[in-house]
TORGU-931342 format. One line per field, with one value per residue (C-alpha): residue number from 1; residue in three letters; y, x, z. Coordinates in steps of 0.001 Angstrom, whole numbers, always signed. Layout:
<rs>
k = (NUM | ...)
r = (ALA | ...)
c2 = (Y | ...)
c1 = (X | ...)
c3 = (Z | ...)
</rs>
This chain:
<rs>
k = (1 | 2 | 3 | 4 | 5 | 6 | 7 | 8 | 9 | 10 | 11 | 12 | 13 | 14 | 15 | 16 | 17 | 18 | 19 | 20 | 21 | 22 | 23 | 24 | 25 | 26 | 27 | 28 | 29 | 30 | 31 | 32 | 33 | 34 | 35 | 36 | 37 | 38 | 39 | 40 | 41 | 42 | 43 | 44 | 45 | 46 | 47 | 48 | 49 | 50 | 51 | 52 | 53 | 54 | 55 | 56 | 57 | 58 | 59 | 60 | 61 | 62 | 63 | 64 | 65 | 66 | 67 | 68 | 69 | 70 | 71 | 72 | 73 | 74 | 75 | 76 | 77 | 78 | 79 | 80 | 81 | 82 | 83 | 84 | 85 | 86 | 87 | 88 | 89 | 90 | 91 | 92 | 93 | 94 | 95 | 96 | 97 | 98 | 99 | 100 | 101 | 102 | 103 | 104 | 105 | 106 | 107 | 108 | 109 | 110 | 111 | 112 | 113 | 114 | 115 | 116 | 117 | 118 | 119 | 120 | 121 | 122 | 123 | 124 | 125 | 126 | 127 | 128 | 129 | 130 | 131 | 132 | 133 | 134 | 135 | 136 | 137 | 138 | 139 | 140 | 141 | 142 | 143 | 144 | 145 | 146 | 147 | 148 | 149 | 150 | 151 | 152 | 153 | 154 | 155 | 156 | 157 | 158 | 159 | 160 | 161 | 162 | 163 | 164 | 165 | 166 | 167 | 168 | 169 | 170 | 171 | 172 | 173 | 174 | 175 | 176 | 177 | 178 | 179 | 180 | 181 | 182 | 183 | 184 | 185 | 186 | 187 | 188 | 189 | 190 | 191 | 192 | 193 | 194 | 195 | 196 | 197 | 198 | 199 | 200 | 201 | 202 | 203 | 204 | 205 | 206 | 207 | 208 | 209 | 210 | 211 | 212 | 213 | 214 | 215 | 216 | 217)
r = (MET | GLY | ARG | ALA | VAL | PHE | SER | GLY | SER | PHE | LEU | ASP | ILE | VAL | HIS | PRO | ASN | ALA | ARG | ASP | GLY | VAL | TYR | TRP | ASN | ARG | ARG | THR | ILE | ALA | PHE | GLU | ASP | ALA | ASP | TRP | HIS | ALA | LEU | VAL | ALA | HIS | LEU | HIS | ASP | ASP | PHE | GLU | ILE | LYS | LYS | LEU | ILE | VAL | LEU | ASN | VAL | CYS | ALA | PRO | HIS | GLY | ALA | PHE | LEU | PHE | PRO | CYS | PRO | SER | PHE | GLU | CYS | ASN | GLY | MET | ALA | PRO | ARG | PHE | PRO | THR | ARG | SER | LYS | ASP | PRO | VAL | GLY | ALA | ILE | LEU | GLU | ALA | ALA | ALA | GLY | LEU | GLY | MET | GLN | VAL | PHE | LEU | GLY | LEU | GLY | VAL | ASP | PRO | GLU | ALA | THR | SER | SER | GLY | LEU | ASN | PRO | ASN | ALA | GLN | ASN | PRO | ALA | TRP | HIS | ALA | ARG | LEU | ALA | GLN | VAL | LEU | VAL | GLU | ARG | TYR | GLY | HIS | MET | GLU | SER | PHE | TYR | GLY | ILE | TYR | ALA | ALA | ALA | GLU | PRO | CYS | PHE | GLY | THR | ASP | GLY | LEU | LEU | PRO | GLU | SER | GLN | VAL | GLN | TRP | LEU | ALA | ALA | LEU | SER | SER | ALA | ILE | ARG | PRO | ILE | ILE | GLY | ASP | ARG | PRO | LEU | LEU | ALA | CYS | PRO | PHE | HIS | HIS | TRP | LYS | ILE | GLU | ASP | ALA | ARG | THR | ASP | PRO | SER | ARG | LEU | VAL | ALA | GLN | LEU | LEU | ALA | SER | GLY | MET | ASP | ILE | ILE)
c2 = (+13713 | +13885 | +11100 | +10348 | +7302 | +5719 | +3542 | +1632 | -1742 | -2912 | -4350 | -6554 | -6933 | -9582 | -10877 | -11262 | -14469 | -17072 | -19513 | -17004 | -15730 | -18521 | -18102 | -14251 | -14097 | -16459 | -14078 | -10727 | -11641 | -12248 | -9239 | -6679 | -3008 | -3275 | -5795 | -3563 | -1125 | -3126 | -3985 | -720 | +72 | -3090 | -1667 | +1696 | +842 | -2132 | -1602 | +2107 | +1944 | +5640 | +4756 | +2062 | +831 | -1079 | -3454 | -2635 | -2083 | -4194 | -7651 | -9911 | -10004 | -6566 | -7458 | -4106 | -4218 | -1052 | +78 | +1284 | +1313 | +4450 | +2334 | -182 | -3069 | -5127 | -3729 | -4007 | -3265 | -6544 | -6412 | -9160 | -10675 | -9157 | -9122 | -5438 | -3716 | -1245 | -2199 | +654 | +3086 | +1273 | +1329 | +5098 | +5781 | +3933 | +5521 | +8933 | +8575 | +7838 | +10375 | +7589 | +8166 | +5615 | +5033 | +3418 | +757 | +1066 | -2271 | -4961 | -3688 | -6798 | -6874 | -7504 | -10529 | -13158 | -11465 | -11925 | -8782 | -7845 | -3923 | -3542 | -4885 | -2293 | +350 | +4043 | +4925 | +2292 | +3181 | +7041 | +6081 | +3928 | +7025 | +9549 | +7301 | +7000 | +10401 | +11254 | +8917 | +9252 | +12416 | +14153 | +11902 | +13232 | +9677 | +9253 | +10403 | +8829 | +6419 | +3063 | +1457 | -2010 | -3316 | -3894 | -3274 | -6023 | -4892 | -6884 | -8669 | -5375 | -3445 | -1330 | -1537 | -2339 | +618 | -561 | -711 | +2691 | +3987 | +2262 | +4331 | +7307 | +6820 | +5971 | +9158 | +11181 | +9838 | +10133 | +13487 | +15906 | +13480 | +13064 | +16680 | +16815 | +13237 | +11398 | +8337 | +5406 | +2329 | -664 | -3399 | -6734 | -8622 | -8519 | -11987 | -11728 | -7999 | -8237 | -9780 | -6785 | -4065 | -1557 | +2182 | +4524 | +7278 | +5512 | +4190 | +7772 | +8577 | +5909 | +6981 | +10633 | +9454 | +7275 | +10355 | +8251 | +10449 | +7547 | +4012)
c1 = (+10453 | +13349 | +15365 | +15968 | +17428 | +14482 | +15644 | +12975 | +10919 | +7616 | +5948 | +2942 | +5 | -1348 | +141 | -2780 | -1417 | -2229 | +416 | +3487 | +2470 | +1473 | +4333 | +4336 | +480 | +602 | +2690 | +1596 | -2172 | -1056 | +931 | -294 | +370 | +4119 | +5164 | +4559 | +6353 | +9323 | +9205 | +9360 | +11864 | +14042 | +13707 | +14912 | +17852 | +19202 | +18403 | +18579 | +15060 | +13571 | +10391 | +8108 | +5257 | +2498 | +1635 | -2293 | -5076 | -7437 | -6822 | -8596 | -12325 | -12653 | -11460 | -10046 | -6785 | -7990 | -11070 | -13342 | -16843 | -17734 | -16664 | -19052 | -18355 | -21341 | -23071 | -20773 | -17209 | -15720 | -12359 | -9665 | -9136 | -5754 | -4934 | -4142 | -7242 | -5475 | -2125 | -1987 | -2428 | +334 | +2797 | +2346 | +2658 | +5913 | +7167 | +6040 | +8299 | +10785 | +10921 | +9872 | +7723 | +4931 | +3148 | -284 | -1094 | -4996 | -5688 | -7259 | -10777 | -12780 | -15071 | -11774 | -10522 | -12299 | -9425 | -6490 | -4511 | -5315 | -5211 | -7557 | -10449 | -9857 | -12403 | -10732 | -13960 | -13455 | -9898 | -10823 | -13351 | -10841 | -8263 | -10585 | -11128 | -7407 | -6787 | -9714 | -8422 | -4825 | -4212 | -2926 | -56 | +3186 | +4260 | +1618 | +3702 | +1831 | -330 | +619 | -1139 | -1366 | -3071 | +515 | +719 | +2927 | +5400 | +5046 | +7964 | +8584 | +9450 | +6478 | +3100 | +13 | -2118 | -4802 | -2786 | -1508 | -4994 | -5626 | -2910 | -4085 | -7728 | -6324 | -4340 | -7182 | -9624 | -7542 | -5408 | -8009 | -8065 | -4551 | -3068 | +570 | +1138 | +2926 | +1283 | +3784 | +3376 | +5761 | +5507 | +4659 | +7267 | +8362 | +10141 | +13314 | +13647 | +16990 | +15911 | +13756 | +14433 | +12382 | +11744 | +13168 | +10862 | +7688 | +8495 | +8987 | +5613 | +3811 | +5316 | +4494 | +904 | +229 | +248 | +2348 | +4786 | +7047 | +8057)
c3 = (-12749 | -10423 | -8985 | -5492 | -3390 | -1722 | +1270 | +3155 | +3703 | +3178 | +6626 | +6276 | +8938 | +7443 | +3892 | +1670 | +145 | +3007 | +1306 | +1703 | +4549 | +6891 | +9186 | +9125 | +9756 | +12795 | +14296 | +13559 | +14218 | +17542 | +18009 | +20600 | +20282 | +22117 | +19490 | +16631 | +18462 | +19263 | +15617 | +14299 | +16576 | +15434 | +11950 | +12892 | +15340 | +13660 | +10037 | +9814 | +8122 | +7424 | +5430 | +6132 | +3192 | +5215 | +2260 | +2945 | +5184 | +3918 | +3957 | +1105 | +1100 | +2643 | +6074 | +7694 | +9599 | +11990 | +13024 | +10152 | +11665 | +8851 | +5587 | +4275 | +2054 | +1050 | +3519 | +6580 | +7687 | +8794 | +11126 | +10630 | +14111 | +15056 | +18759 | +18462 | +18165 | +15846 | +14246 | +12043 | +14300 | +16337 | +13506 | +12845 | +16668 | +16829 | +13743 | +14635 | +17799 | +15609 | +13158 | +10382 | +7284 | +6677 | +3460 | +3910 | +1406 | +471 | -21 | -2924 | -3838 | -2053 | -5101 | -7207 | -5153 | -7922 | -9864 | -7519 | -7661 | -10989 | -11111 | -14100 | -11867 | -9227 | -8645 | -7759 | -6034 | -3721 | -3222 | -2869 | +172 | +1971 | +1427 | +2923 | +6114 | +6136 | +6123 | +8848 | +11343 | +10953 | +9147 | +12325 | +12727 | +11335 | +10386 | +8041 | +5277 | +1902 | +83 | -1578 | -4534 | -3066 | -6271 | -8103 | -11595 | -13783 | -16616 | -19918 | -21712 | -23419 | -20211 | -20477 | -18238 | -20265 | -21106 | -18999 | -16163 | -16869 | -16973 | -13670 | -11664 | -13656 | -12434 | -8898 | -8667 | -10170 | -7679 | -4502 | -4738 | -3761 | -518 | +391 | -701 | -648 | +406 | -1954 | -3768 | -4649 | -6635 | -6868 | -9938 | -8688 | -11016 | -14396 | -15458 | -17538 | -17357 | -18370 | -21640 | -22386 | -25026 | -23552 | -25624 | -23058 | -24327 | -24069 | -20515 | -19170 | -20896 | -19334 | -15789 | -16052 | -17426 | -14497 | -11940 | -9290 | -7375 | -6869 | -8774)
</rs>
């Protein structure tokens, strides 16, 4: 496992927490394609951002943020009512023109929304189906660089991931690796309170990261 500097930014289309995203979501829901192009260009030109992580392509309760007629969730594939018909595609298109790389967040399994963002409740098969749709729709675009595990794991007070969450990431990796090919798979821990007080066993942490199957954490 090598070390590298990762310079980039998260980018929300619709933030999954309605309270935290109230002002942002009011703006982005009304974005047209030209607005997404302008925002991506702003991040590239003014902040020298080279990589973007789209937090999720599926809002809570299974409402997709791009045209997804072939994906069934509870018998239907609902679309979140954004003014842009395909904000995911608009972001990828803008990024491609600027030589940027984009990770697409798979979203949170709608069957697990009762558990919040709990990774343990996620179904790898659902994520694999969604990854297949993304590859089929956007796989030809040079900016589609990798996949982000949007059901974010959380470190414990010992500075380690709960084993159940390591197993979840490993199951996700196994399910979607054949679909995404060489595209890297990225995970970002949700939070860790008082991380400076943790007395982590480095060898156990390294073993967990390797077992997770993630390329970037």
